[in-house]
N, C-alpha and C positions, 0 to 999 in steps of 0.2 A: 231639717235633715232627716232622711228616712231612718227609723229605728229598726235595725236588723237584729233579730234574735237567732242564735245558733244552737242547733241540736246535733248531737252525735251519739254514738253508742259506747258502751264500756270497753269495747275491744280497742278503742283509740289510745288507751293507756296514758291519757293526759294527766300530768301531775296536778294535784289539787290547787297549787298556786296559780297555774294558768287557767284552770277552770273558773276559779273565783275572779281572777283579774278580768276575764272577758265575758263573765256571766254565761258560760256555755252550759247548756242543759245536756245532761249525760243520761241516756236511757240504759238501765242495767240489762245484763244478760245472765244466763243461769248455767250452772253445772249440777248434774245429777249423779249422785252415787247411789245407784238403785232407786229407792223411793225417797231417799234423803236429798234435799236441794240446798245449794249455796247460791245466794244472790250476789253477783259480782257488782258491788256498788262502788268499786274503786278504792275501798279501804285496805290499808296494809294488813289489818287483822284478818280479813277474808282471804287475802291472798296467801298469807302465812299458813292459815288453817288448810287451805286447798293443797299446797305443796307438801305439807306434812302428811295429809291423807293420801295424796297420790303415791308417795313413796312406800306406803304400807298397806293400802287397801287391795284386797283380792278382787275387787269389782272395778272394771274398766269404766271410768266415768264417761258421761255423755254430755253434750251441750245443747242449749236451747236458746232461741231468740226470745226477745220480750214478747209478751202477748199483744194481740191487736189492741186490747183495752188500754194497756200501759202506753203504747205508742200513740194512740189517739188522745189520751189524756195529756201527754207531753206536747203534742202538736197544738191542741186547743189552748193550753196554758200559754204556750209561746205566742200564739196568734193574739191572745188577749194582751200580752205584754209588749208587743211590737207591731210595726207596720208590715214587716215582711219576715218570713221565717226561712232560714238557710239550713238545709240538712245535709250532712255528709256521713256516709255509712261505711261499714266494712265492705270489702269487695263482694259484689253480688254473686260472682261465680263461686265464692268460697263460703258464703253464709246466706241464710234466709232473712237476715235482719233488714236488708234493703227492701225486700218485697213487703215485709210487715209495715215498714214506715210508708211505702208507696200506698198500700191499701188504707192506712190511716189518713193520709193526705186526701184521698178521694172522698172521704166522709166529712171534710172540712171545707176549706176555701182554697182549692188548688192554685188559683191565680195569684195567691199571696205567699206561695211556697215554692222554693227551689230545692229540688232533690238531686244530689250528685252521688254517683257511685265512685268512691275514692279509688277503687281498684287496689286497695292497700289494707294492711292490718297494723296494729300497734302504732308506734309513733310515725309510721308512714302515713296513716290516717290522721293521727294527732296533729302532726305538723301542718297538714293542709287546713284543718280546722282553725288553728291559730293564725295561719297565713291569711285566711279569709277574714277572721275577726279583726285582725289588725288593720286590714284594708277598710273594713266598715267603720272602725273607730276613726280613721283618717278622712271619712266622708265620701268614700268612693260609692258609686251606684251599684245596684244589684247586678246589672249587666256587666259592668267592669269587673266586679268581684268574680262572677261566674267564669268569665273568659280567663281571668288570671289564675284561678284554681285549675281549670282544665289545662293550662299551659304548665303550671307547676306540677301537676299530676304526672306529666311525662318525665319529669326530672326527679321523681321521688322513688326511692328504693329502700328495701329492708333486706339486710343480710343476717343470717343466723348460723352460728356454729352450734350444732346439737351434740349432746353427749352420747346419744344413742339413736339408732334408727327405729327402735321398737315402737315408740308412740306414733311417729309419722306413718309407719306402715300399717299400724292397727287402726288408725283413723280412717283410712280408705279414701282420704280427700286428694291424694297426689298419686296418680297412677304409676309413675315410674318408681315411686318409693315402695309401693306394694310389691313390685316385681323384683326388688333388690334383695340380696341375701346379706345385706350389711350387718345385720345383728350377728350373724355367724362369723363374719370376717372381722368383727369389732371395728367397723369403719366409723369414723367421726365425720358425718357429712356437714358441709357448709352450703346452705341454700340461699337463693335469691328470690325475692318477691318483687315483681315489676309488672304493671298493667294486668293484674289479677293472675299472673302465671307464676307458679313456683317451679324454679329450675335448680339443678345441681350446679353449684359454683365450684366445688371441690370435694374430693373424697380422700381423707387422710386417715392415718392409723393412730395418731396420738392427739391428746387434748392440746398439747403445746403447738403442734403443727396447725391444728384447727384455729387456735388463738392467733398464730402468726399470719395465717391466711386472712383471717377477719381484719386484722390491723392493716395488712397490705391492701385489701379491698377499699378500706376507708381512705387511706392515703391516695390510692389511685383515682378515687372519685373526686378528689379536690379539684378546683375550689368549691366550697359548699356554702349554701345559705343557712342550712339548719343541720344540726347533728344531735342525736340522743344516743346514749348507750343503754342497751337493754339486757335483762338477765331473767332467768326462770330459777328463782331461789338459789342464786350463786353470787352472794354479796362480795366475797373476796375476789372472785374472778372479774367481776364487773368494775371493781375499783382499779384492778390492774389494766383493764381494757381502757377505762377512762384516761389513765395516765399515758397509755400508749398512743392515744389518738388526740390528746389535748393540743398538740402543735398544729393540728390541721386547721382549727378555728380558735386561735388563742384569744380572740376578742369576744368570744361567746361563752356564756355559762352553759355548759353541757349538762342537761338533765340526766339522772340515772333513774331507770324505770324498771320495776318488777312487773313482768308481763302478766296480763290478765289471765285468770284460770281458763277462760274459754279458748285461749290460744295455747295455754300450757298443757291442756288435755292432748293436744295434737303434736307438741314438740317435746314434752317431757321436762323433767327438772335438770338443773346444772347447765343450761344453755346460756350462750352469750349472743348479743346481736348489736346491730347498728341500724338506726333509722335516719335517712338523710334526705335532704332536697339539694341537688346540685345547683350551682349558680348557672344562669342562662348564659349562653355563649354570645 
Protein backbone atom coordinates (compact mmCIF):
# COMPACT_ATOMS: atom_id res chain seq x y z
CA UNK A 1 0.00 0.00 0.00
CA UNK A 2 1.25 3.47 -0.91
CA UNK A 3 2.41 5.37 2.15
CA UNK A 4 0.89 8.86 1.86
CA UNK A 5 2.19 11.64 4.09
CA UNK A 6 0.10 14.76 4.65
CA UNK A 7 1.27 18.35 5.05
CA UNK A 8 -0.83 21.40 5.86
CA UNK A 9 -0.21 24.80 7.44
CA UNK A 10 -1.14 26.11 10.87
CA UNK A 11 -4.17 28.02 9.58
CA UNK A 12 -5.85 24.59 9.43
CA UNK A 13 -6.49 24.83 13.20
CA UNK A 14 -6.30 21.05 13.54
CA UNK A 15 -6.59 19.82 17.13
CA UNK A 16 -3.42 18.12 18.36
CA UNK A 17 -5.26 14.82 18.74
CA UNK A 18 -6.09 14.68 15.03
CA UNK A 19 -2.59 15.79 14.00
CA UNK A 20 -1.06 12.99 16.04
CA UNK A 21 -3.62 10.39 14.99
CA UNK A 22 -2.96 10.90 11.28
CA UNK A 23 0.73 11.96 11.49
CA UNK A 24 -0.08 15.26 9.76
CA UNK A 25 2.89 17.59 9.28
CA UNK A 26 1.89 21.18 10.12
CA UNK A 27 4.05 24.03 8.77
CA UNK A 28 3.86 27.04 11.12
CA UNK A 29 2.94 30.59 10.15
CA UNK A 30 3.92 33.87 11.81
CA UNK A 31 2.45 36.98 13.39
CA UNK A 32 4.57 40.11 13.80
CA UNK A 33 4.01 42.85 16.37
CA UNK A 34 6.47 45.31 14.87
CA UNK A 35 9.87 43.62 15.17
CA UNK A 36 8.59 41.00 17.61
CA UNK A 37 7.42 37.70 16.08
CA UNK A 38 5.18 34.92 17.29
CA UNK A 39 5.52 31.48 15.71
CA UNK A 40 2.09 29.89 15.41
CA UNK A 41 2.98 26.29 16.15
CA UNK A 42 -0.59 25.34 17.08
CA UNK A 43 0.01 25.48 20.84
CA UNK A 44 -2.61 26.93 23.15
CA UNK A 45 0.03 29.02 24.95
CA UNK A 46 0.95 30.89 21.75
CA UNK A 47 -2.69 31.54 20.93
CA UNK A 48 -3.45 32.83 24.42
CA UNK A 49 -0.41 35.11 24.28
CA UNK A 50 -1.48 36.44 20.90
CA UNK A 51 -5.05 37.31 21.88
CA UNK A 52 -3.86 38.96 25.09
CA UNK A 53 -1.46 41.14 23.11
CA UNK A 54 -4.02 41.85 20.38
CA UNK A 55 -6.37 43.41 22.93
CA UNK A 56 -3.74 45.78 24.33
CA UNK A 57 -1.08 46.38 21.69
CA UNK A 58 -1.01 49.80 19.99
CA UNK A 59 0.66 48.06 17.03
CA UNK A 60 -1.55 46.42 14.41
CA UNK A 61 0.03 42.98 13.95
CA UNK A 62 0.86 41.60 10.52
CA UNK A 63 1.06 38.03 9.27
CA UNK A 64 3.62 36.06 7.31
CA UNK A 65 3.74 32.73 5.53
CA UNK A 66 6.46 30.19 6.36
CA UNK A 67 9.78 30.79 4.67
CA UNK A 68 10.69 28.85 1.56
CA UNK A 69 13.38 27.09 3.57
CA UNK A 70 10.87 25.90 6.18
CA UNK A 71 8.48 24.70 3.49
CA UNK A 72 11.27 22.92 1.62
CA UNK A 73 12.43 21.16 4.78
CA UNK A 74 8.89 19.94 5.50
CA UNK A 75 8.42 18.59 1.97
CA UNK A 76 11.81 16.87 1.90
CA UNK A 77 11.19 15.19 5.25
CA UNK A 78 7.75 14.02 4.15
CA UNK A 79 9.20 12.60 0.92
CA UNK A 80 11.79 10.71 2.96
CA UNK A 81 9.04 9.26 5.16
CA UNK A 82 6.54 8.25 2.50
CA UNK A 83 5.88 7.25 -1.08
CA UNK A 84 3.68 10.24 -1.88
CA UNK A 85 3.12 13.62 -0.23
CA UNK A 86 -0.31 15.24 -0.17
CA UNK A 87 -0.37 18.96 0.68
CA UNK A 88 -3.47 21.03 1.40
CA UNK A 89 -3.02 24.74 2.10
CA UNK A 90 -4.95 27.82 3.11
CA UNK A 91 -6.90 29.47 0.29
CA UNK A 92 -4.40 30.72 -2.28
CA UNK A 93 -6.50 33.84 -2.94
CA UNK A 94 -6.25 34.81 0.73
CA UNK A 95 -2.69 33.81 1.62
CA UNK A 96 0.76 33.36 0.08
CA UNK A 97 1.22 30.04 1.89
CA UNK A 98 0.08 28.01 -1.13
CA UNK A 99 2.63 29.68 -3.38
CA UNK A 100 5.47 29.07 -0.90
CA UNK A 101 4.65 25.34 -0.80
CA UNK A 102 4.41 25.28 -4.61
CA UNK A 103 7.91 26.72 -4.92
CA UNK A 104 9.23 24.22 -2.41
CA UNK A 105 7.73 21.33 -4.36
CA UNK A 106 9.45 22.52 -7.54
CA UNK A 107 12.82 22.00 -5.82
CA UNK A 108 12.07 18.40 -4.83
CA UNK A 109 10.27 15.60 -6.68
CA UNK A 110 7.04 17.13 -8.04
CA UNK A 111 5.81 13.82 -9.46
CA UNK A 112 5.58 12.45 -5.90
CA UNK A 113 3.63 15.41 -4.52
CA UNK A 114 0.00 16.49 -4.84
CA UNK A 115 -0.74 20.12 -3.94
CA UNK A 116 -4.33 21.28 -3.47
CA UNK A 117 -5.65 24.73 -2.71
CA UNK A 118 -8.30 24.08 -0.06
CA UNK A 119 -10.00 27.42 -0.85
CA UNK A 120 -10.62 27.50 2.90
CA UNK A 121 -9.23 28.54 6.28
CA UNK A 122 -9.41 27.17 9.83
CA UNK A 123 -11.34 23.92 10.14
CA UNK A 124 -12.65 24.31 6.61
CA UNK A 125 -9.09 23.41 5.64
CA UNK A 126 -8.58 21.16 8.64
CA UNK A 127 -11.53 18.93 7.90
CA UNK A 128 -10.38 18.43 4.30
CA UNK A 129 -6.96 17.28 5.54
CA UNK A 130 -8.55 14.81 7.97
CA UNK A 131 -10.96 13.62 5.26
CA UNK A 132 -8.03 12.88 2.94
CA UNK A 133 -5.94 11.24 5.67
CA UNK A 134 -8.78 8.90 6.61
CA UNK A 135 -9.10 7.82 2.98
CA UNK A 136 -5.37 7.13 2.78
CA UNK A 137 -5.55 5.05 5.97
CA UNK A 138 -8.34 3.04 4.34
CA UNK A 139 -6.05 2.23 1.41
CA UNK A 140 -7.48 4.53 -1.26
CA UNK A 141 -5.21 5.59 -4.12
CA UNK A 142 -3.81 9.09 -4.49
CA UNK A 143 -6.06 9.76 -7.50
CA UNK A 144 -9.17 8.66 -5.63
CA UNK A 145 -8.22 10.79 -2.62
CA UNK A 146 -7.60 13.83 -4.81
CA UNK A 147 -10.97 13.52 -6.56
CA UNK A 148 -12.77 13.03 -3.25
CA UNK A 149 -11.11 16.09 -1.69
CA UNK A 150 -12.07 18.27 -4.66
CA UNK A 151 -15.65 17.05 -4.32
CA UNK A 152 -15.69 17.66 -0.56
CA UNK A 153 -14.20 21.12 -1.05
CA UNK A 154 -17.39 22.20 -2.79
CA UNK A 155 -19.38 21.14 0.29
CA UNK A 156 -17.09 22.86 2.80
CA UNK A 157 -17.94 26.18 4.44
CA UNK A 158 -16.90 28.32 7.37
CA UNK A 159 -19.16 30.88 9.02
CA UNK A 160 -17.94 33.43 11.54
CA UNK A 161 -19.80 35.88 13.75
CA UNK A 162 -17.38 38.73 14.44
CA UNK A 163 -17.52 40.99 17.45
CA UNK A 164 -16.38 43.99 15.42
CA UNK A 165 -15.71 45.08 11.83
CA UNK A 166 -12.51 46.83 12.92
CA UNK A 167 -10.00 44.08 12.21
CA UNK A 168 -11.57 42.83 8.97
CA UNK A 169 -11.61 46.38 7.57
CA UNK A 170 -8.04 47.10 8.64
CA UNK A 171 -6.74 43.87 7.13
CA UNK A 172 -7.67 45.02 3.63
CA UNK A 173 -8.21 41.41 2.52
CA UNK A 174 -11.97 41.82 1.92
CA UNK A 175 -12.96 44.69 -0.33
CA UNK A 176 -16.56 45.06 0.79
CA UNK A 177 -15.48 45.12 4.44
CA UNK A 178 -13.14 48.04 3.80
CA UNK A 179 -16.03 49.98 2.28
CA UNK A 180 -18.42 49.42 5.18
CA UNK A 181 -18.93 51.80 8.08
CA UNK A 182 -19.85 48.92 10.34
CA UNK A 183 -17.61 50.04 13.18
CA UNK A 184 -19.45 53.34 13.39
CA UNK A 185 -22.84 51.62 13.31
CA UNK A 186 -21.68 48.91 15.75
CA UNK A 187 -22.66 46.18 13.30
CA UNK A 188 -21.90 42.57 14.24
CA UNK A 189 -21.12 40.94 10.89
CA UNK A 190 -21.65 37.26 10.14
CA UNK A 191 -19.42 36.20 7.25
CA UNK A 192 -19.16 33.10 5.09
CA UNK A 193 -16.09 31.58 3.44
CA UNK A 194 -16.71 29.25 0.50
CA UNK A 195 -14.52 28.61 -2.54
CA UNK A 196 -12.01 31.29 -1.44
CA UNK A 197 -14.67 34.01 -1.35
CA UNK A 198 -15.62 35.85 1.85
CA UNK A 199 -19.18 37.14 1.72
CA UNK A 200 -21.49 38.83 4.18
CA UNK A 201 -24.11 36.37 5.46
CA UNK A 202 -25.80 38.86 7.82
CA UNK A 203 -25.28 42.21 9.53
CA UNK A 204 -26.92 42.51 12.92
CA UNK A 205 -26.71 44.94 15.83
CA UNK A 206 -26.21 42.67 18.85
CA UNK A 207 -24.00 39.77 19.81
CA UNK A 208 -27.05 37.64 20.62
CA UNK A 209 -28.51 38.14 17.16
CA UNK A 210 -25.16 37.24 15.63
CA UNK A 211 -25.08 34.12 17.79
CA UNK A 212 -28.63 33.16 16.77
CA UNK A 213 -27.78 33.72 13.10
CA UNK A 214 -24.76 31.46 13.36
CA UNK A 215 -26.79 28.71 15.03
CA UNK A 216 -29.46 29.03 12.34
CA UNK A 217 -26.89 28.74 9.55
CA UNK A 218 -25.48 25.58 11.10
CA UNK A 219 -28.89 23.93 11.37
CA UNK A 220 -29.83 25.02 7.83
CA UNK A 221 -26.66 23.39 6.44
CA UNK A 222 -27.59 19.96 7.81
CA UNK A 223 -27.13 17.10 7.21
CA UNK A 224 -23.41 17.40 7.88
CA UNK A 225 -20.45 15.04 7.59
CA UNK A 226 -18.20 17.21 9.77
CA UNK A 227 -18.72 20.03 12.24
CA UNK A 228 -16.32 22.06 14.38
CA UNK A 229 -17.06 25.07 16.56
CA UNK A 230 -14.54 27.91 16.43
CA UNK A 231 -13.72 30.94 18.53
CA UNK A 232 -11.18 33.74 18.84
CA UNK A 233 -10.51 33.82 22.57
CA UNK A 234 -14.20 33.47 23.48
CA UNK A 235 -14.32 30.30 25.64
CA UNK A 236 -17.70 30.96 27.23
CA UNK A 237 -19.37 31.82 23.94
CA UNK A 238 -17.98 28.77 22.17
CA UNK A 239 -19.35 26.42 24.81
CA UNK A 240 -22.79 27.99 24.35
CA UNK A 241 -22.40 27.56 20.61
CA UNK A 242 -21.36 23.93 20.94
CA UNK A 243 -24.45 23.19 23.01
CA UNK A 244 -26.69 25.02 20.53
CA UNK A 245 -25.49 23.00 17.52
CA UNK A 246 -24.92 19.64 19.21
CA UNK A 247 -28.20 18.22 17.93
CA UNK A 248 -27.11 18.67 14.30
CA UNK A 249 -24.60 15.82 14.55
CA UNK A 250 -25.39 13.99 17.82
CA UNK A 251 -23.28 11.01 16.77
CA UNK A 252 -20.08 13.05 16.28
CA UNK A 253 -17.65 14.46 18.83
CA UNK A 254 -17.56 18.14 17.84
CA UNK A 255 -14.12 19.70 18.40
CA UNK A 256 -13.73 23.19 19.88
CA UNK A 257 -10.99 25.22 18.22
CA UNK A 258 -9.29 28.45 19.30
CA UNK A 259 -8.55 30.00 15.91
CA UNK A 260 -4.97 30.56 14.76
CA UNK A 261 -3.42 34.01 15.34
CA UNK A 262 -2.85 34.38 11.60
CA UNK A 263 -6.63 34.41 11.14
CA UNK A 264 -7.25 36.24 14.42
CA UNK A 265 -5.31 39.24 13.11
CA UNK A 266 -8.00 39.70 10.46
CA UNK A 267 -11.15 38.87 12.44
CA UNK A 268 -10.31 40.07 15.95
CA UNK A 269 -11.09 38.65 19.40
CA UNK A 270 -14.43 37.41 20.80
CA UNK A 271 -15.56 35.86 17.52
CA UNK A 272 -17.45 32.60 17.07
CA UNK A 273 -17.65 30.30 14.09
CA UNK A 274 -18.55 26.98 12.52
CA UNK A 275 -16.52 24.85 10.11
CA UNK A 276 -18.56 22.24 8.24
CA UNK A 277 -18.59 19.73 5.43
CA UNK A 278 -22.10 19.08 4.21
CA UNK A 279 -23.18 15.55 3.33
CA UNK A 280 -23.28 14.88 -0.38
CA UNK A 281 -26.73 14.80 -1.87
